[in-house]
C-alpha positions as CSV (number, residue, x, y, z in Angstrom):
1,M,68.6,28.6,219.7
2,R,72.1,27.2,219.1
3,I,75.2,26.9,221.2
4,E,78.5,28.2,219.7
5,T,82.0,28.8,220.9
6,V,83.2,32.2,219.5
7,E,85.9,34.7,219.9
8,I,85.0,37.0,222.8
9,E,84.7,40.0,220.4
10,E,82.0,38.0,218.6
11,A,80.1,37.2,221.8
12,V,78.5,40.6,222.2
13,D,74.7,40.5,222.2
14,H,74.7,36.7,222.9
15,L,74.0,34.8,226.1
16,L,76.7,33.4,228.3
17,V,76.1,29.7,228.6
18,H,78.2,29.0,231.8
19,N,79.2,31.0,234.9
20,I,82.7,32.6,234.6
21,V,85.0,32.5,237.6
22,N,88.4,34.0,238.3
23,R,91.5,32.3,239.6
24,E,90.2,32.4,243.2
25,G,87.0,30.6,242.1
26,R,84.8,33.7,242.5
27,K,82.1,34.3,240.0
28,V,82.7,37.3,237.8
29,L,79.9,36.8,235.2
30,S,76.7,34.7,235.6
31,K,75.3,32.3,233.1
32,G,72.5,33.8,231.0
33,T,74.1,37.2,231.0
34,R,73.6,39.0,227.7
35,L,77.1,40.0,226.9
36,E,77.8,43.7,226.3
37,P,81.1,45.4,225.3
38,H,81.9,46.2,228.9
39,H,81.8,42.5,229.8
40,L,84.7,41.7,227.5
41,D,87.4,43.1,229.9
42,A,86.2,40.7,232.6
43,L,86.5,37.8,230.1
44,R,90.1,38.9,229.2
45,Q,91.1,39.3,232.8
46,V,90.4,35.6,233.5
47,G,92.4,34.7,230.4
48,L,89.6,33.8,228.0
49,E,89.9,34.3,224.3
50,R,86.9,32.3,223.3
51,V,83.6,31.7,225.1
52,E,80.5,29.5,224.8
53,V,77.4,31.5,224.1
54,A,73.7,30.8,223.2
55,V,72.7,32.4,219.9
56,L,69.0,33.1,219.6
57,E,67.3,32.5,216.3
58,P,64.7,35.0,215.0
59,E,61.8,32.7,216.2
60,D,63.2,32.3,219.7
61,V,61.7,34.0,222.7
62,H,64.0,34.9,225.6
63,E,63.4,32.9,228.8
64,D,62.3,35.8,230.9
65,E,59.9,37.2,228.3
66,A,58.5,33.7,227.8
67,A,58.1,33.1,231.5
68,E,56.3,36.4,232.1
69,R,54.0,35.9,229.2
70,L,53.1,32.4,230.3
71,A,52.6,33.6,233.9
72,E,50.2,36.3,232.8
73,A,48.2,33.7,231.0
74,L,48.3,31.2,233.9
75,K,47.6,33.7,236.6
76,P,44.1,33.2,238.0
77,T,42.0,35.9,239.6
78,H,43.2,36.6,243.2
79,A,46.9,36.0,242.3
80,R,50.0,37.9,241.5
81,A,53.2,37.0,239.5
82,T,56.8,37.9,240.2
83,R,59.1,39.3,237.6
84,G,60.9,36.9,235.3
85,V,64.5,36.2,236.6
86,G,66.5,33.4,235.0
87,G,63.4,32.1,233.3
88,R,61.5,31.7,236.5
89,V,58.3,33.4,237.7
90,N,56.5,32.5,240.9
91,L,52.7,32.8,241.4
92,H,51.3,33.9,244.8
93,T,47.7,34.1,246.1
94,T,46.3,37.4,247.2
95,V,43.4,35.8,249.2
96,R,42.9,32.9,251.5
97,G,41.5,30.2,249.3
98,V,41.6,26.7,247.8
99,L,43.8,25.9,244.9
100,Y,42.4,24.0,241.9
101,V,44.6,22.5,239.2
102,D,43.5,21.0,235.8
103,A,45.7,17.9,236.1
104,E,45.3,16.9,232.5
105,R,46.3,20.2,231.1
106,L,49.2,20.5,233.5
107,Q,50.5,17.2,232.2
108,A,50.2,18.4,228.6
109,F,51.9,21.7,229.6
110,N,54.8,20.0,231.2
111,E,55.3,17.7,228.2
112,L,56.2,20.7,226.1
113,P,60.0,21.0,225.6
114,G,61.7,23.5,227.8
115,V,58.6,24.6,229.7
116,T,57.9,23.5,233.3
117,L,55.2,24.3,235.9
118,A,55.2,23.0,239.4
119,T,52.2,23.5,241.7
120,R,51.1,22.8,245.2
121,P,48.9,19.8,245.5
122,P,45.3,20.3,244.2
123,H,42.9,21.5,246.9
124,T,45.7,22.9,249.1
125,V,44.6,25.9,251.2
126,V,46.7,28.9,250.3
127,W,47.2,32.1,252.2
128,P,48.3,35.6,251.3
129,E,50.6,35.8,254.4
130,K,54.4,35.8,253.7
131,G,55.8,32.3,253.4
132,Q,52.4,30.7,252.7
133,S,51.3,32.5,249.5
134,Q,53.2,30.7,246.7
135,F,51.2,28.1,244.9
136,A,53.1,27.6,241.7
137,T,56.5,28.2,240.0
138,L,57.1,28.4,236.3
139,K,60.6,27.8,234.9
140,I,61.8,28.0,231.3
141,I,64.6,25.6,231.1
142,P,66.8,26.8,228.2
143,Y,67.7,30.4,227.6
144,A,65.0,30.7,225.0
145,V,62.1,28.7,223.6
146,P,60.8,28.6,220.0
147,R,57.8,30.9,219.5
148,S,55.8,27.8,218.4
149,V,56.3,26.1,221.8
150,L,55.4,29.3,223.6
151,E,52.2,29.6,221.6
152,E,51.2,26.0,222.4
153,A,51.9,26.6,226.1
154,L,49.9,29.8,226.0
155,S,46.9,27.9,224.6
156,L,46.9,25.5,227.6
157,A,47.4,28.2,230.2
158,P,44.0,29.9,230.7
159,G,42.0,28.2,233.5
160,L,44.8,25.7,234.3
161,L,45.1,27.2,237.8
162,E,42.3,28.6,240.0
163,V,42.2,30.0,243.5
164,R,38.7,29.9,245.0
165,P,38.4,32.4,247.9
166,L,37.2,31.0,251.2
167,P,34.0,32.8,252.2
168,A,32.9,33.5,255.7
169,R,30.4,30.8,256.4
170,R,28.2,30.1,259.5
171,V,28.9,26.6,260.7
172,A,27.1,24.5,263.3
173,L,28.3,21.5,265.2
174,L,25.8,18.8,266.3
175,L,27.0,16.2,268.8
176,V,25.1,12.9,269.0
177,G,25.3,10.6,272.0
178,D,24.0,9.6,275.4
179,T,23.1,12.5,277.6
180,A,25.9,11.4,280.0
181,A,28.4,11.7,277.2
182,H,27.4,15.2,276.0
183,E,29.9,17.2,278.0
184,R,32.8,14.8,277.0
185,L,31.8,15.0,273.4
186,R,31.8,18.8,273.5
187,Q,35.3,18.8,275.1
188,Q,36.6,16.4,272.5
189,F,35.1,17.8,269.3
190,E,34.4,21.5,269.8
191,P,38.0,22.9,270.2
192,P,39.5,21.2,267.1
193,T,36.4,21.9,265.0
194,R,36.4,25.6,266.1
195,Q,40.1,25.7,265.2
196,R,39.6,24.3,261.7
197,V,36.5,26.4,260.9
198,E,38.0,29.7,262.1
199,G,41.3,28.9,260.5
200,L,39.5,28.8,257.2
201,G,37.9,32.2,257.8
202,S,34.4,30.9,258.8
203,E,32.7,31.0,262.2
204,L,31.5,28.1,264.5
205,V,28.3,29.8,265.5
206,A,26.4,27.0,267.4
207,V,27.3,23.8,269.2
208,E,24.4,21.5,270.3
209,A,24.1,18.0,271.6
210,V,21.2,15.5,271.1
211,T,20.4,12.0,272.3
212,L,20.6,8.9,270.2
213,Q,17.1,9.2,268.8
214,E,16.3,9.5,265.1
215,S,13.5,12.1,265.6
216,A,15.7,14.3,267.8
217,I,18.6,14.2,265.4
218,A,16.4,14.9,262.4
219,E,14.7,17.9,264.2
220,A,18.1,19.4,265.2
221,V,19.5,18.9,261.7
222,Q,16.5,20.8,260.1
223,R,16.7,23.6,262.7
224,L,20.5,24.1,262.5
225,L,20.5,24.1,258.7
226,D,17.8,26.8,258.6
227,A,20.3,29.2,260.4
228,H,23.7,28.0,259.2
229,D,25.5,27.3,255.9
230,L,27.2,24.1,256.9
231,L,26.6,21.4,259.5
232,V,29.2,19.2,261.1
233,I,27.9,16.1,262.9
234,A,30.1,14.1,265.3
235,G,29.0,11.2,267.5
236,Q,29.6,9.0,270.4
237,T,30.6,6.4,267.8
238,S,31.3,6.9,264.1
239,I,28.8,5.9,261.5
240,M,29.3,2.3,260.7
241,D,26.8,1.7,257.9
242,E,24.7,3.7,255.4
243,N,21.6,2.6,257.4
244,D,23.0,3.5,260.8
245,L,21.2,5.9,263.1
246,I,22.6,9.2,261.8
247,P,22.1,8.4,258.1
248,R,18.5,7.4,258.8
249,A,17.9,10.6,260.7
250,L,19.4,12.7,257.9
251,R,17.1,11.1,255.4
252,A,14.2,11.7,257.8
253,S,15.2,15.4,257.9
254,G,14.9,15.7,254.1
255,A,18.6,15.6,253.4
256,T,20.2,13.4,250.7
257,F,22.7,11.0,252.1
258,E,25.6,11.1,249.6
259,L,28.1,8.5,250.8
260,H,29.8,6.7,253.7
261,G,33.5,5.8,253.7
262,A,36.6,7.5,252.3
263,P,39.9,6.0,251.2
264,V,41.8,8.2,253.7
265,E,43.5,7.1,256.9
266,P,42.9,8.6,259.4
267,G,39.3,9.2,258.4
268,N,37.9,6.1,256.7
269,L,34.5,6.5,258.4
270,L,33.7,10.0,256.9
271,A,30.1,10.5,255.6
272,L,28.6,13.3,253.6
273,A,25.0,14.4,253.1
274,Y,23.4,17.5,251.5
275,A,20.3,19.5,252.3
276,P,19.2,21.9,249.5
277,G,22.3,24.0,248.9
278,K,23.9,23.1,252.3
279,P,26.5,20.4,253.0
280,I,26.5,18.1,256.0
281,L,29.9,16.7,257.1
282,C,29.6,13.6,259.3
283,A,33.0,13.6,261.0
284,P,34.8,10.4,262.1
285,G,36.5,10.0,265.4
286,C,39.8,11.4,264.1
287,A,38.2,14.9,264.0
288,R,38.9,15.0,267.8
289,S,42.6,15.5,266.9
290,P,44.1,18.7,265.5
291,S,46.4,16.5,263.4
292,H,45.9,16.5,259.6
293,N,43.1,14.1,258.7
294,V,40.2,13.6,256.2
295,V,38.3,16.6,257.6
296,D,41.1,18.9,256.6
297,M,40.9,17.5,253.1
298,V,37.2,17.9,252.7
299,L,36.1,20.9,254.8
300,P,37.8,23.6,252.7
301,R,36.3,22.3,249.5
302,L,32.8,22.3,251.1
303,L,33.3,25.8,252.4
304,V,34.1,27.2,248.9
305,G,30.9,25.6,247.6
306,E,32.1,22.4,245.9
307,R,29.7,19.5,246.0
308,L,31.7,16.4,246.7
309,G,30.3,13.1,245.6
310,R,31.6,9.5,245.4
311,R,34.0,10.3,242.6
312,E,35.7,13.2,244.3
313,I,36.0,11.3,247.6
314,A,37.3,8.2,245.8
315,A,40.0,10.3,244.3
316,L,41.4,11.1,247.8
317,G,42.9,7.6,247.9
318,L,45.9,8.8,245.9
319,G,47.9,10.2,248.8
320,G,45.2,9.3,251.3
321,L,47.5,7.4,253.7
322,L,48.2,10.4,255.9
């Protein structure tokens, strides 16, 4: 593509580089318009004899065509794309799900000249409802890009974005504390846990409380996991060490204790464990609050079936000061 200033009669079939306004400052022609013979009168009426246009080369691809082709290649399952307008296409989810982004490929994609893709943060929960569904926007910066650039971008696009639908899981909440504290723990932890779980399309099916005894905790863990897909454990006090009471009880139940501690505030004292095929989220004290905390960063990913380990939790430190 090249930019030229030409007589208006020679501008037909080329793209207008800048908006054209009349003497009152009102726009009469928009930038990017492919000029046709009937546009020439508007140019003459504002006193123009020459105009700046973008002339496409044979190997150039118009911004809207390039944007739509890239959007089709980028669009994951459970998503839709808007029409290309001004080189822009937006991507929207059609399901409630968790967004996954290949960060390395996104970096390479955005290093290509004239091609940009902006996304919501990875692992954001996206919704099909109006105003909450958009998860990415693609913009071609110039009026056209070389076909070679488009082909390179197309090679990076498949699998760069993914929306994993949130399934309807059966969730249980186990409260651990002195008998005298059980009702208070239920009042503190059940409402925000229910709100989070149901907001993600799952169901909080059972809420139980046990005393501070390793055998009682282990038995409850086994029983609840037999009938539920995910277990949330909250206690009178947060887990303070990998050999604390709750980690010992989880190991006694047959679960694998994965990790203790997350680079997220609020939520440093998060712990995770896994029974065969089923995650166990040990919630820190901040789970009593409906405000955004580490549970909101982890729970959706567990519900879609991702197994989070030390590496994934360590990565939460970038942006982890909430």
